[in-house]
C-alpha positions as CSV (number, residue, x, y, z in Angstrom):
1,M,-4.8,-18.3,93.7
2,P,-2.6,-19.4,91.0
3,R,0.3,-21.0,93.4
4,A,2.0,-22.3,90.2
5,F,2.0,-19.3,88.5
6,A,3.4,-17.6,91.5
7,E,6.2,-20.1,91.9
8,I,7.5,-19.2,88.5
9,S,6.9,-15.6,88.0
10,F,7.4,-14.3,91.5
11,T,11.3,-14.0,91.4
12,P,13.1,-12.0,94.2
13,S,13.7,-9.0,92.1
14,V,9.5,-9.5,91.4
15,L,8.9,-9.7,95.2
16,E,11.3,-6.9,95.7
17,L,9.4,-4.4,93.2
18,Q,6.0,-5.4,95.0
19,E,7.2,-4.8,98.2
20,R,8.7,-1.3,97.2
21,H,5.3,-0.5,95.1
22,G,2.7,-1.5,97.9
23,S,1.4,-4.5,96.1
24,A,3.2,-7.2,97.8
25,E,0.1,-8.0,100.2
26,N,-2.2,-8.4,97.1
27,Y,-0.1,-11.2,96.2
28,A,1.1,-12.4,99.4
29,G,-1.5,-15.3,99.6
30,F,-0.6,-16.6,95.7
31,L,2.5,-18.5,97.6
32,E,0.5,-19.7,100.8
33,P,0.9,-23.7,100.9
34,D,-2.8,-23.8,101.0
35,A,-3.1,-21.7,97.8
36,E,-4.6,-23.6,94.2
37,R,-2.0,-24.7,92.5
38,A,-3.7,-24.3,89.3
39,D,-1.4,-26.6,87.3
40,R,-4.0,-28.6,85.7
41,I,-6.5,-28.3,82.8
42,G,-10.2,-28.3,84.0
43,P,-13.3,-28.1,81.4
44,E,-13.1,-24.2,81.5
45,E,-9.7,-24.5,80.3
46,E,-9.7,-27.2,78.0
47,Q,-12.9,-25.6,76.2
48,F,-11.3,-22.2,76.0
49,I,-8.2,-23.8,74.6
50,L,-9.9,-25.9,71.8
51,Q,-11.9,-22.9,70.6
52,R,-8.9,-20.7,69.8
53,D,-7.2,-20.6,66.3
54,G,-3.9,-19.0,67.3
55,F,-1.9,-18.0,70.3
56,Y,1.2,-16.6,70.9
57,Q,4.4,-18.8,72.2
58,A,7.4,-17.5,74.1
59,T,11.0,-19.4,74.1
60,V,14.4,-18.4,75.2
61,A,17.6,-18.4,72.9
62,Q,20.8,-19.5,74.3
63,S,21.9,-15.7,74.1
64,G,19.2,-15.2,76.9
65,W,17.0,-13.1,74.5
66,P,13.1,-14.2,74.5
67,Y,11.8,-15.0,71.3
68,V,7.8,-15.0,70.7
69,Q,5.9,-15.9,67.8
70,F,2.2,-16.4,66.7
71,R,1.3,-19.8,66.1
72,G,-2.2,-20.0,63.6
73,G,-4.4,-22.9,62.6
74,P,-8.0,-23.9,62.2
75,V,-10.1,-23.7,65.4
76,G,-8.9,-26.6,67.6
77,F,-5.6,-27.0,66.2
78,L,-4.3,-26.9,69.8
79,K,-5.1,-30.0,71.1
80,V,-5.7,-30.9,75.0
81,M,-4.2,-34.4,75.5
82,D,-4.8,-34.8,78.9
83,D,-5.5,-32.5,82.2
84,A,-1.5,-31.5,82.1
85,T,-0.7,-31.9,78.5
86,I,-1.6,-29.6,75.4
87,G,0.2,-30.4,72.0
88,Y,0.1,-29.0,68.2
89,A,1.3,-30.2,64.5
90,D,3.9,-28.1,63.7
91,Y,4.3,-27.7,60.1
92,R,7.3,-26.3,57.8
93,G,7.3,-22.3,57.9
94,N,10.2,-20.2,57.0
95,R,12.8,-22.9,58.0
96,Q,14.5,-20.6,60.3
97,Y,13.4,-23.2,63.3
98,L,14.0,-20.1,65.8
99,S,11.5,-21.9,68.3
100,A,12.6,-25.4,67.6
101,G,16.2,-24.3,67.9
102,N,15.4,-22.7,71.4
103,L,13.5,-25.4,72.8
104,Q,16.2,-28.0,71.5
105,D,18.2,-25.8,74.5
106,D,15.8,-24.8,76.8
107,D,12.5,-26.5,76.9
108,R,10.8,-23.6,78.9
109,V,7.8,-22.3,77.2
110,S,5.3,-19.8,77.9
111,L,1.6,-19.6,75.9
112,I,-0.7,-16.5,75.6
113,L,-4.3,-17.7,74.3
114,M,-6.4,-14.4,73.3
115,D,-10.2,-14.2,73.1
116,Y,-10.5,-10.6,71.8
117,P,-14.4,-10.7,71.1
118,N,-15.0,-11.6,74.9
119,R,-11.7,-9.9,76.2
120,R,-10.4,-13.2,78.0
121,R,-6.8,-14.3,78.1
122,L,-5.1,-17.3,79.5
123,K,-1.7,-18.0,80.2
124,I,0.2,-21.0,80.2
125,W,3.9,-22.3,81.1
126,G,5.3,-25.3,80.5
127,R,8.2,-27.4,79.2
128,A,7.7,-28.6,75.7
129,K,9.5,-31.8,74.1
130,L,9.8,-31.7,70.0
131,L,8.8,-35.2,68.3
132,D,9.7,-35.8,64.8
133,A,6.8,-36.4,63.0
134,K,8.5,-39.8,61.8
135,E,8.7,-40.8,65.4
136,D,5.3,-41.3,66.5
137,A,2.8,-41.6,63.5
138,L,-0.5,-42.3,65.6
139,L,0.2,-39.3,68.0
140,M,0.8,-37.4,64.4
141,S,-2.5,-38.5,63.4
142,K,-4.2,-37.2,66.1
143,L,-2.6,-33.4,66.1
144,R,-2.5,-33.1,62.5
145,D,-5.3,-31.4,60.4
146,P,-6.6,-33.6,57.9
147,A,-7.9,-30.8,55.6
148,Y,-4.6,-29.4,55.2
149,R,-2.5,-31.0,52.8
150,A,0.7,-30.2,53.9
151,L,2.7,-32.4,56.4
152,P,3.8,-31.6,59.7
153,E,7.6,-31.8,60.5
154,R,6.9,-32.2,64.4
155,A,4.9,-32.6,67.2
156,V,5.0,-30.0,69.9
157,I,4.2,-31.1,73.5
158,V,3.8,-29.3,76.0
159,S,3.5,-30.4,79.7
160,V,1.8,-27.8,82.0
161,E,3.3,-26.4,85.0
162,A,0.9,-23.3,85.7
163,L,-2.2,-21.7,84.5
164,D,-3.5,-18.3,85.0
165,W,-6.3,-16.2,83.7
166,N,-5.3,-12.9,83.2
167,C,-7.4,-9.4,83.9
168,P,-9.6,-8.0,80.7
169,S,-8.3,-4.8,81.2
170,H,-7.1,-3.1,78.3
171,I,-7.7,-6.3,75.8
172,P,-9.2,-4.7,72.7
173,Q,-12.0,-6.1,71.6
174,R,-11.8,-7.6,67.8
175,L,-13.5,-9.7,65.6
176,T,-12.3,-12.1,62.9
177,V,-14.3,-12.3,59.7
178,Q,-15.8,-15.2,60.5
179,E,-17.0,-14.1,63.7
180,L,-18.2,-11.1,62.1
181,K,-20.7,-13.1,59.8
182,P,-23.5,-13.5,62.4
183,A,-23.7,-10.0,62.9
184,L,-23.2,-9.1,59.2
185,A,-25.7,-11.4,58.1
186,P,-29.1,-9.5,58.8
187,L,-27.8,-6.3,57.3
188,Q,-26.5,-8.2,54.1
189,N,-30.1,-9.9,54.2
190,E,-31.4,-6.6,54.3
191,I,-29.4,-4.9,51.5
192,A,-30.1,-7.6,49.2
193,R,-33.7,-6.6,49.7
194,L,-33.5,-3.4,49.2
195,T,-31.4,-4.0,45.9
196,A,-33.9,-6.3,44.7
197,Q,-36.7,-4.1,45.4
198,N,-35.1,-1.1,44.3
199,E,-34.1,-3.5,40.7
200,E,-38.3,-3.7,40.9
201,L,-38.8,0.2,40.7
202,R,-36.4,0.6,38.2
203,I,-38.1,-1.6,36.0
204,A,-41.2,-0.6,36.7
205,L,-40.1,3.1,36.1
206,T,-38.6,2.1,32.2
207,L,-41.6,0.7,31.2
208,K,-44.1,3.6,32.7
209,Q,-41.5,5.7,30.9
210,N,-41.6,3.5,27.5
211,A,-45.3,3.6,27.6
212,G,-45.3,7.5,27.9
213,T,-43.2,8.3,25.0
214,G,-44.5,5.4,22.7
215,S,-46.3,6.6,19.4
216,K,-49.6,5.7,17.9
217,D,-50.2,4.2,14.3
218,T,-51.4,7.1,12.1
219,D,-52.8,6.7,8.2
220,G,-50.5,8.0,5.7
221,P,-51.4,10.7,3.4
222,D,-51.8,7.5,1.1
223,G,-53.9,5.4,3.1
């Protein structure tokens, strides 16, 4: 049971509602001293993280309002640094600096990583540190995507404090174009085969029609 997750998320008001609605007993074991902490990245979590091409990131503004942003990139752009640290290169966007500004005041961050095809979801809580790209060239070389021509402005390094695999209920099953390609390939091959076959039949029919309407050479009256 994820004790680290419960320690962060089960606030007094949450516990009060669990008690009122009869679910407190279901989650009581989460806060037991011998419950699994689930604050380290294991092989399953590492593989899942490295297969993602995006995630949702929540920060807290000075006003107290949450701000949720989708961060996307090539598969594997979110790196696993060690069993308690993840990080990614942050490139220039619309230059509003909402997440970056929030993290300068409050380093708490929450990530939700989605695997829509397999209906899986991993939640991560942590504390984020922003490093200017010029501060650590070696770190930036490990985080940045060499195929992407833009230069990152900073590194975002998250120290993991809790992990939780979420229930798959109500997660819609969605596929990206890239994920659809293997399923579509047989259909596309069949369409190509039928198209070629259709063209062969069209040519054969045209030749047959031309042969049937052709005229024979005849001698003229002066022949």
